[in-house]
C-alpha positions in Angstrom: 92.4 48.0 43.4 95.2 46.7 45.7 96.8 50.1 46.8 92.1 50.1 45.0 92.3 53.9 50.7 92.9 50.5 48.8 92.3 56.0 53.6 94.5 56.2 51.6 95.1 53.6 49.3 92.9 52.2 49.8 92.9 56.5 51.9 96.5 57.8 51.8 98.0 61.3 51.2 95.8 63.6 49.2 97.4 64.8 46.0 96.1 67.6 43.8 95.2 66.4 40.3 94.1 68.6 37.4 92.6 67.6 34.1 94.2 69.5 31.3 92.1 70.3 28.2 93.2 71.2 24.7 92.1 74.8 25.3 93.4 75.1 28.8 92.1 74.2 32.3 88.4 74.1 32.6 87.0 76.7 34.9 84.4 74.4 36.6 86.3 71.1 36.8 84.8 68.6 39.2 87.2 67.4 41.9 87.1 63.7 42.7 88.1 62.3 46.1 86.6 58.9 46.5 87.5 56.4 49.1 86.3 52.8 48.9 87.2 49.5 50.5 87.8 46.2 48.7 88.8 42.5 49.2 90.7 40.1 47.1 92.3 36.6 47.2 96.1 36.8 47.3 98.6 34.0 47.1 100.0 32.9 50.5 97.8 35.4 52.3 94.3 34.2 51.3 91.5 36.8 51.3 92.8 40.2 52.1 90.3 42.8 53.6 89.8 45.6 53.9 92.0 47.1 51.2 91.3 50.9 51.2 91.7 53.0 48.1 91.4 56.7 47.6 90.9 57.9 44.0 91.9 61.5 43.3 91.3 63.3 39.9 89.6 66.3 38.4 86.8 65.7 35.8 86.7 68.2 32.9 83.5 70.3 33.0 82.0 71.7 31.0 82.7 69.5 27.9 81.3 70.3 24.4 79.3 67.8 22.4 81.4 66.1 19.7 84.7 67.2 21.3 87.1 65.1 23.4 87.2 66.0 27.0 90.9 65.7 27.3 93.3 63.7 29.5 92.5 63.2 33.1 95.4 62.4 35.5 94.4 59.9 38.1 96.0 59.1 41.5 95.1 56.1 43.6 96.4 55.9 47.2 96.2 52.3 48.5 96.4 51.1 52.1 96.4 47.3 52.6 96.4 45.6 56.0 99.5 44.2 57.6 98.8 40.7 56.3 99.9 42.0 52.9 103.3 42.8 54.4 103.5 39.4 56.1 102.8 37.7 52.8 105.6 39.6 51.1 108.0 38.7 53.9 107.2 35.0 53.7 108.4 34.9 50.1 111.5 37.1 50.7 110.1 40.1 48.8 112.1 43.3 49.5 109.8 45.3 47.2 106.7 45.1 45.1 105.6 46.9 41.9 102.9 46.4 39.3 99.7 47.9 37.9 96.1 48.6 38.8 93.2 48.3 36.3 89.8 49.8 36.7 86.9 51.0 34.5 84.8 54.2 34.8 81.4 54.4 33.2 80.2 57.7 31.7 76.5 58.0 31.1 75.1 61.0 29.2 71.6 62.6 29.4 70.3 60.2 26.7 71.4 57.1 28.6 74.4 56.5 26.3 77.2 54.8 28.2 80.9 54.7 27.5 83.4 52.5 29.4 86.6 54.3 30.1 89.6 52.0 31.0 92.1 53.2 33.6 95.6 51.7 33.9 97.7 52.9 36.8 101.3 52.1 37.6 102.4 51.0 41.0 106.1 52.2 41.4 108.7 50.0 43.1 107.7 50.1 46.8 109.8 48.7 49.6 108.3 46.1 51.8 107.3 47.7 55.1 108.6 46.6 58.5 106.8 43.6 59.9 103.3 44.4 61.2 103.0 47.6 59.2 100.4 48.3 56.5 101.4 48.1 52.9 100.9 51.6 51.3 101.6 52.9 47.9 100.4 55.4 45.3 99.5 54.4 41.8 99.3 56.9 39.0 98.1 57.1 35.4 95.8 58.8 32.9 92.3 58.4 31.6 90.8 59.9 28.4 87.4 61.6 28.9 85.2 60.5 26.0 83.7 62.8 23.4 80.0 63.3 24.5 77.2 62.9 22.0 74.3 64.6 23.9 74.0 67.9 25.7 72.9 68.0 29.3 74.7 66.3 32.1 76.8 63.1 32.3 77.3 61.0 35.4 80.7 59.4 36.0 80.7 56.1 38.1 83.5 53.7 38.9 82.7 50.1 37.9 83.1 48.2 41.2 83.1 44.9 39.3 86.1 45.5 37.1 89.0 46.4 39.4 92.1 44.3 39.6 95.8 44.5 40.5 98.8 42.8 39.0 101.8 42.6 41.4 105.4 41.7 40.9 107.2 41.1 44.2 111.0 41.3 44.0 113.8 40.1 46.3 116.7 42.3 47.4 118.6 41.5 44.2 115.7 42.5 42.0 114.7 39.0 41.1 111.2 37.5 41.0 110.1 35.7 44.2 108.4 32.2 44.2 105.1 34.0 43.6 106.3 35.4 40.2 103.8 37.9 38.7 100.2 37.5 39.7 96.8 39.2 39.2 94.1 39.6 41.8 90.5 40.5 41.0 89.0 42.9 43.6 85.5 43.3 44.8 83.9 46.0 46.9 83.7 45.0 50.6 81.1 45.7 51.8 79.1 45.6 48.6 76.8 48.4 47.7 79.2 51.3 48.3 78.5 54.5 46.4 81.0 54.5 43.5 79.8 57.7 41.9 82.6 60.1 41.0 80.8 63.2 39.9 78.6 64.9 37.3 79.9 66.7 34.2 78.1 69.5 32.3 77.8 68.8 28.6 77.3 71.9 26.3 75.7 71.7 22.9 
């Protein structure tokens, strides 16, 4: 996740995020504050690493079997090294915007898994001064799936499915020579703990 600390980002500023349920705010929601580091191959720049991302959310808990868990707001703070800024400067980009995609895997007590897609929006972010890190905050929502078995469910970020789509713009708001491009991200180093928490499932 490119802005997937992408301390931060990638971690950056800590924002409070709450999962709202149809019946209100769950009394035992599980806070998520997960920082990971990534790498990805970018045009002009080459391999960019480390990209630090900090994911902030609040998992609904408890959740009842057969009932949707509700909408979970997600915030991702991204911190990319100064090479990202240098690459934007080379193509005359005054700003960058785009999206981050990721997948969360929810596994219940019976071993049933559900893949939950996450799409976050990167707002228009000004290109920093030369030599500074590129930092931004992407936001969006995820839908917690309806559980099928009572017990507990683990929630894990799929480290193999993260990507970012970026749109650098010049000072007039036009595309740069890079156009719009997508970068697949991988954990760097591999083997980082991507667990986000455990949710109680009531029968």
